[in-house]
C-alpha positions in Angstrom: 0.2 0.0 0.1 2.7 2.5 0.9 4.6 1.8 -2.4 1.5 2.9 -4.1 -0.4 5.3 -1.9 2.6 6.9 0.0 4.4 6.7 3.3 1.2 8.2 5.1 -0.8 5.0 4.7 -0.9 3.1 8.1 -2.7 -0.2 9.1 -5.9 0.2 11.2 -6.8 -3.5 11.2 -7.2 -6.8 9.2 -8.8 -10.0 9.3 -7.5 -13.0 7.4 -8.8 -16.3 7.0 -7.9 -19.1 4.4 -10.7 -18.1 2.4 -10.3 -14.2 2.2 -8.7 -11.2 3.6 -9.8 -7.8 4.8 -7.5 -5.1 5.3 -8.0 -1.5 6.8 -5.9 1.5 6.5 -5.7 5.2 6.8 -6.4 7.0 3.7 -8.6 9.7 3.0 -9.7 8.9 -0.6 -11.0 6.1 -2.8 -8.3 4.1 -4.8 -8.5 4.4 -8.4 -8.6 1.4 -10.4 -5.0 2.0 -11.5 -3.7 2.0 -7.8 -5.8 -1.2 -7.2 -4.0 -2.8 -10.0 -0.7 -1.6 -8.8 -1.4 -3.0 -5.6 -2.5 -6.3 -6.9 0.8 -6.7 -9.4 3.1 -5.9 -6.4 1.5 -8.5 -4.1 1.5 -11.2 -7.0 5.0 -10.2 -7.9 6.2 -11.0 -4.3 4.2 -14.4 -4.5 5.9 -15.3 -7.8 9.3 -14.5 -6.0 8.6 -17.5 -3.6 10.1 -15.2 -0.9 10.8 -16.8 2.7 8.4 -15.8 5.4 10.0 -15.9 8.9 8.9 -15.2 12.2 10.5 -13.8 15.3 9.2 -13.4 18.8 10.2 -10.1 20.8 8.8 -7.3 23.0 6.9 -4.6 21.6 9.5 -2.2 22.0 12.1 -4.4 20.1 9.5 -4.8 17.3 9.1 -1.0 16.9 13.1 -0.5 16.9 13.4 -2.9 14.1 10.7 -0.9 12.0 8.0 -3.4 12.1 4.8 -2.1 11.2 1.3 -2.9 13.2 -2.0 -1.4 14.1 -0.3 0.3 16.9 -3.6 1.3 18.3 -4.2 -2.3 19.0 -3.5 -3.8 22.3 -0.5 -6.2 22.0 0.6 -8.3 24.6 4.2 -8.1 26.3 5.6 -10.4 23.6 4.8 -10.0 19.7 5.3 -12.1 16.7 7.3 -10.2 13.8 6.7 -11.8 10.4 9.4 -10.8 7.8 8.9 -11.6 4.1 12.2 -11.6 2.4 15.9 -11.8 3.4 18.8 -9.4 3.4 18.4 -6.6 1.0 15.0 -8.0 -0.4 12.9 -7.7 2.7 9.2 -6.2 1.4 7.4 -6.5 4.6 8.1 -6.6 8.4 5.0 -6.9 10.4 3.6 -7.5 13.8 0.8 -10.0 13.4 -1.2 -12.9 14.7 -2.9 -14.5 11.8 -2.4 -17.5 9.7 1.0 -17.8 7.7 2.9 -19.6 5.3 6.6 -20.3 5.0 7.0 -19.1 1.4 5.1 -16.7 -0.5 4.8 -19.0 -3.6 2.5 -21.1 -1.7 -0.3 -18.3 -1.7 -1.5 -18.5 -5.3 -2.9 -15.5 -7.0 -4.0 -12.2 -5.0 -7.1 -10.3 -6.3 -8.9 -7.5 -4.7 -12.5 -8.1 -4.9 -13.7 -4.8 -3.1 -12.7 -1.4 -1.7 -14.9 0.6 0.5 -14.9 3.2 3.3 -14.7 1.6 6.8 -15.0 4.7 8.7 -14.0 8.3 8.2 -10.2 8.2 6.8 -10.1 4.6 6.8 -10.5 2.2 3.7 -10.8 -1.2 3.6 -10.1 -3.8 0.7 -11.4 -7.2 0.5 -9.5 -9.7 -1.3 -8.9 -13.5 -2.1 -6.2 -15.9 -3.1 -6.8 -18.4 -5.8 -4.7 -21.1 -7.2 
């Protein structure tokens, strides 16, 4: 999202299951069709790269120090799980998360955004699926 919409975008929530995902983020305007396509392309590019997904448990302050992203208005416990996608100079994501995961992005299939909508004032929501 940040690569397409800018660094002001921040996660406001998510809900991920094996059937679909919902991602809420701070952004004041509806995404254009071009922006939605750019996000899909970036995600599918990462999937095709078959990147390693690693997990490390640490305290919240350590996670912030390594610039892991997360919904920081959420209540996290003393320990958090930080999932990193990629390695060395090719890290594309480092996030605090607790949802379902894979060990390689290539296992995910094809990412397709099905819908975008307003979640609340200043918050947008995308709904997407993974297909084989």
